C-alpha positions as CSV (number, residue, x, y, z in Angstrom):
1,X,11.4,60.1,-16.8
2,X,8.4,62.8,-17.2
3,X,9.1,66.2,-19.0
4,X,8.0,68.6,-16.7
5,X,10.9,67.4,-14.9
6,X,14.0,69.5,-13.5
7,X,16.6,68.0,-11.7
8,X,17.9,71.4,-10.7
9,X,13.9,72.6,-9.8
10,X,14.6,71.8,-6.2
11,X,16.8,68.8,-4.7
12,X,14.7,68.0,-1.8
13,X,12.9,65.8,-4.3
14,X,16.0,63.7,-4.2
15,X,16.4,64.3,-0.2
16,X,13.0,63.0,-0.2
17,X,13.7,60.1,-2.1
18,X,17.0,59.0,-0.1
19,X,14.9,58.7,2.8
20,X,13.8,55.3,1.7
21,X,17.1,53.6,1.6
22,X,18.2,51.5,4.1
23,X,21.6,52.2,6.9
24,X,23.6,49.9,8.2
25,X,23.4,51.5,11.9
26,X,20.7,50.3,13.6
27,X,20.0,53.4,15.6
28,X,20.6,56.3,13.1
29,X,17.1,57.3,13.3
30,X,17.0,57.3,16.6
31,X,20.6,59.7,15.8
32,X,18.2,61.9,13.2
33,X,15.6,62.1,15.4
34,X,18.0,63.8,18.2
35,X,19.4,66.1,15.5
36,X,16.2,67.9,14.6
37,X,16.6,69.1,18.3
38,X,19.4,70.5,17.2
39,X,18.9,74.9,17.0
40,X,21.4,74.5,14.6
41,X,19.5,73.4,12.2
42,X,16.8,76.1,12.3
43,X,16.8,78.8,9.3
44,X,17.0,81.7,10.8
45,X,14.0,83.2,9.6
46,X,12.2,80.7,11.0
47,X,13.4,81.6,14.4
48,X,12.7,85.3,13.8
49,X,9.1,84.9,12.5
50,X,9.0,82.4,15.8
51,X,9.8,85.8,17.8
52,X,7.9,88.1,15.4
53,X,4.5,85.6,16.6
54,X,6.0,85.6,20.0
55,X,6.5,89.8,20.5
56,X,2.8,91.1,18.7
57,X,1.0,88.5,20.8
58,X,2.6,90.6,23.4
59,X,2.5,93.2,22.5
60,X,-0.6,92.9,21.8
61,X,-1.7,92.2,25.5
62,X,0.5,95.0,27.1
63,X,-1.9,97.1,25.5
64,X,-5.1,95.9,26.5
65,X,-6.3,93.5,24.2
66,X,-7.4,89.9,24.9
67,X,-7.5,87.0,22.7
68,X,-10.7,85.4,22.3
69,X,-12.0,83.2,19.6
70,X,-11.9,85.3,17.0
71,X,-9.5,87.3,17.6
72,X,-6.4,84.4,17.9
73,X,-8.0,83.0,14.6
74,X,-7.6,85.5,12.9
75,X,-4.0,86.7,14.4
76,X,-2.8,83.2,14.0
77,X,-4.3,83.8,9.8
78,X,-2.7,86.6,9.4
79,X,0.9,84.8,10.7
80,X,0.5,81.8,8.5
81,X,0.2,84.5,5.5
82,X,3.6,86.2,7.4
83,X,5.4,83.3,7.3
84,X,4.5,81.4,3.9
85,X,6.2,85.2,2.6
86,X,9.0,84.7,4.6
87,X,9.5,81.1,3.5
88,X,8.8,82.0,-0.5
89,X,11.3,85.1,-0.1
90,X,14.1,83.1,1.9
91,X,14.0,80.3,-1.0
92,X,14.2,83.1,-3.8
93,X,17.3,84.5,-2.2
94,X,18.9,80.9,-1.6
95,X,18.1,79.6,-5.6
96,X,18.5,83.1,-6.4
97,X,15.9,82.5,-8.5
98,X,12.1,83.1,-9.7
99,X,11.6,80.8,-12.0
100,X,8.3,78.9,-12.4
101,X,6.8,82.1,-10.0
102,X,4.3,84.2,-11.2
103,X,4.5,88.1,-11.3
104,X,0.9,88.7,-12.2
105,X,0.2,86.6,-9.0
106,X,1.8,88.8,-6.3
107,X,1.1,92.1,-7.9
108,X,-2.6,91.0,-7.6
109,X,-1.3,90.3,-3.9
110,X,0.2,93.8,-3.4
111,X,-3.1,95.0,-4.6
112,X,-5.8,92.9,-1.9
113,X,-3.0,93.7,0.8
114,X,-2.9,97.4,0.2
115,X,-7.3,97.3,-0.2
116,X,-7.3,95.2,3.1
117,X,-5.4,98.2,5.0
118,X,-7.8,100.6,3.8
119,X,-10.7,98.5,4.7
120,X,-8.6,98.1,8.3
121,X,-9.0,101.6,9.1
122,X,-11.9,103.3,10.8
123,X,-14.1,104.5,8.3
124,X,-14.6,108.3,10.0
125,X,-10.7,109.4,9.7
126,X,-10.7,112.6,11.0
127,X,-7.2,113.7,13.4
128,X,-8.5,111.7,16.2
129,X,-7.2,109.1,14.6
130,X,-4.0,110.1,14.0
131,X,-4.0,110.6,17.8
132,X,-5.0,107.6,20.0
133,X,-3.7,106.1,22.4
134,X,-1.4,103.6,23.4
135,X,-4.7,102.1,25.0
136,X,-6.8,102.9,21.9
137,X,-4.3,100.6,19.0
138,X,-5.6,97.3,20.6
139,X,-8.9,98.6,18.8
140,X,-7.0,98.7,15.2
141,X,-7.6,95.4,12.9
142,X,-5.2,93.0,12.5
143,X,-5.4,93.6,9.0
144,X,-4.2,97.3,9.5
145,X,-1.1,95.8,12.4
146,X,-0.4,92.6,10.8
147,X,-1.3,93.2,6.9
148,X,1.2,95.9,6.6
149,X,3.7,93.6,7.1
150,X,2.3,91.5,4.7
151,X,2.0,94.1,2.3
152,X,6.1,95.0,2.9
153,X,7.0,91.1,2.4
154,X,4.6,91.3,-0.9
155,X,6.5,94.5,-2.1
156,X,10.0,93.0,-1.8
157,X,9.1,89.8,-3.7
158,X,7.5,91.9,-6.4
159,X,10.9,94.1,-6.5
160,X,13.3,90.6,-6.8
161,X,10.5,89.4,-9.5
162,X,11.1,92.0,-11.0
163,X,14.3,94.2,-10.4
164,X,17.1,91.8,-8.4
165,X,16.1,88.6,-10.1
166,X,14.5,89.9,-13.6
167,X,16.9,87.4,-15.9
168,X,14.8,84.7,-14.4
169,X,11.7,85.8,-15.0
170,X,9.6,83.8,-16.7
171,X,7.6,86.2,-18.6
172,X,6.8,85.1,-21.6
173,X,4.6,82.3,-19.4
174,X,3.1,84.5,-17.4
175,X,0.2,84.8,-19.9
176,X,-2.9,86.3,-17.4
177,X,-1.9,89.6,-16.6
178,X,-2.7,91.4,-13.1
179,X,-3.9,95.2,-15.1
180,X,-7.2,92.9,-16.9
181,X,-8.0,91.5,-13.8
182,X,-8.3,93.6,-11.4
183,X,-10.6,95.6,-12.9
184,X,-12.8,92.6,-14.1
185,X,-13.0,92.2,-9.8
186,X,-14.2,95.8,-9.5
187,X,-16.4,95.4,-12.8
188,X,-18.0,92.3,-11.5
189,X,-18.5,93.6,-7.5
190,X,-21.0,96.5,-9.7
191,X,-22.9,93.9,-10.9
192,X,-22.7,91.3,-8.2
193,X,-21.6,91.2,-4.4
194,X,-22.3,90.8,-1.0
195,X,-23.3,94.3,1.3
196,X,-24.5,94.2,5.1
197,X,-26.9,96.3,6.9
198,X,-24.9,99.1,7.5
199,X,-21.6,99.2,4.9
200,X,-22.0,102.2,3.1
201,X,-21.9,102.2,-0.9
202,X,-18.8,102.9,-1.1
203,X,-17.2,100.2,2.0
204,X,-19.1,97.6,0.1
205,X,-18.4,97.8,-3.1
206,X,-14.5,98.0,-1.9
207,X,-15.0,95.4,0.3
208,X,-16.2,93.0,-2.8
209,X,-14.4,94.0,-4.9
210,X,-10.8,93.3,-2.5
211,X,-12.4,89.5,-2.2
212,X,-13.2,89.2,-6.0
213,X,-9.2,90.2,-6.0
214,X,-8.0,87.6,-3.4
215,X,-9.8,84.9,-5.0
216,X,-8.6,85.2,-8.4
217,X,-5.3,86.1,-7.2
218,X,-3.9,82.7,-7.7
219,X,-5.0,82.5,-10.7
220,X,-1.6,83.4,-12.8
221,X,-0.2,81.6,-11.0
222,X,-2.5,78.3,-12.2
223,X,-2.2,79.4,-16.3
224,X,1.7,79.5,-15.2
225,X,1.9,76.2,-14.5
226,X,-0.6,74.9,-17.6
227,X,2.3,77.0,-20.0
228,X,5.0,75.3,-18.3
229,X,3.7,71.7,-18.6
230,X,2.5,71.5,-14.9
231,X,6.1,72.4,-13.8
232,X,4.9,73.8,-10.1
233,X,8.3,75.7,-7.9
234,X,8.6,74.7,-5.1
235,X,8.4,77.5,-3.0
236,X,5.6,78.9,-4.4
237,X,3.6,75.8,-3.3
238,X,4.5,76.5,0.6
239,X,3.3,80.1,0.2
240,X,-0.2,78.8,-1.0
241,X,0.4,76.0,1.4
242,X,0.5,78.1,4.3
243,X,-2.3,80.8,2.4
244,X,-4.9,77.8,2.3
245,X,-4.1,76.6,6.0
246,X,-5.3,80.9,6.6
247,X,-8.4,81.3,4.2
248,X,-9.4,77.7,5.6
249,X,-9.9,80.1,8.7
250,X,-11.6,82.6,7.5
251,X,-13.8,80.3,6.2
252,X,-14.3,78.4,9.4
253,X,-14.9,81.9,11.4
254,X,-17.5,82.8,8.2
255,X,-19.3,79.2,9.1
256,X,-18.9,79.4,12.7
257,X,-19.0,82.5,14.0
258,X,-21.6,85.0,11.1
259,X,-24.9,82.8,12.5
260,X,-26.5,85.6,12.4
261,X,-25.8,87.4,9.9
262,X,-26.4,84.0,7.6
263,X,-30.1,84.3,9.0
264,X,-30.9,87.8,8.9
265,X,-29.2,88.3,5.1
266,X,-28.3,84.9,3.7
267,X,-28.1,86.0,0.5
268,X,-25.1,88.3,1.0
269,X,-23.8,85.9,3.8
270,X,-23.7,82.6,1.3
271,X,-22.8,84.9,-1.8
272,X,-19.1,85.6,0.5
273,X,-18.5,82.3,1.1
274,X,-19.3,81.0,-2.2
275,X,-15.8,83.4,-3.0
276,X,-14.4,82.1,-0.4
277,X,-14.7,78.4,-1.2
278,X,-13.8,79.3,-4.7
279,X,-10.9,80.3,-3.5
280,X,-10.4,77.6,-1.6
281,X,-11.2,74.9,-4.9
282,X,-8.3,76.9,-6.3
283,X,-5.8,76.9,-4.4
284,X,-7.0,73.0,-4.3
285,X,-6.4,73.0,-7.6
286,X,-3.2,74.2,-7.4
287,X,-1.9,71.5,-4.8
288,X,-3.3,68.7,-6.7
289,X,-0.8,69.4,-9.5
290,X,1.8,70.2,-6.9
291,X,1.9,66.9,-5.0
292,X,1.9,65.5,-8.6
293,X,4.9,66.6,-9.5
294,X,6.4,65.6,-6.6
295,X,5.0,62.4,-7.3
296,X,6.9,62.1,-10.7
297,X,9.8,63.5,-9.6
298,X,10.4,61.1,-7.0
299,X,9.9,58.8,-9.3
300,X,12.2,59.8,-11.9
301,X,14.8,60.1,-9.0
302,X,14.9,56.6,-7.8
303,X,14.6,55.7,-11.7
304,X,17.9,57.1,-11.8
305,X,19.4,55.5,-9.2
306,X,18.2,51.9,-10.0
């Protein structure tokens, strides 16, 4: 049995392994397929998320918003982030543990979401902004509206890590500290950063620093995995998987919708795209070790049954 397998880490390993066993009932697989349609088997938080997606989409159209290809991609990318955070939060409460979860990664994400909301505000913060009419809110960036929900969720996850389930937090393994990474990201942006035409210095600098933090936010989690012998907590993997799909949407947006920027400002464009690709490489590295850990766990379960 691999040394990094823990029987109580996630019982989904055993459930997955047992699916391959034969049954005496020839129609069991059809009964199982019909059972998947039973709404009682769907977790309540997923029902809530589905309602939230429909409600926010309906609200946006009611105030005059129009979902073009660009806005649709951004809308669902941010909704995936929210889904990943909801799944992580639910799993923490179910397990009553934050074992294997890097608190430093979520400190990083807290700062990232806060900065993204700040960047989504109109540059001219006059009093007129706070007196916007209902039909004018359609022009507010999704990073401000949906991003605020992500910010609240990540704050709640931080509370669970450092307060509610503090006794289960493996801080001795969480060695890459956010208070070193965050200043490093802002310092790097002074030296190399994309800067697009029409951006004030402070906006371009803040945008680039936020991008750097977003790219490196997962690093503490990867380092924590290496410290624990690449034991991967399933709740974190679900969050990372949802986030990776969201970031793939960001990269697709850059490659498909920013052709004019690519021609007019190639250095800034390819610098930003390069950072996005580095982020996906880190995500791919994380998911590789997660899939490897699950394969080891399934093999271990089969060995125990034999």
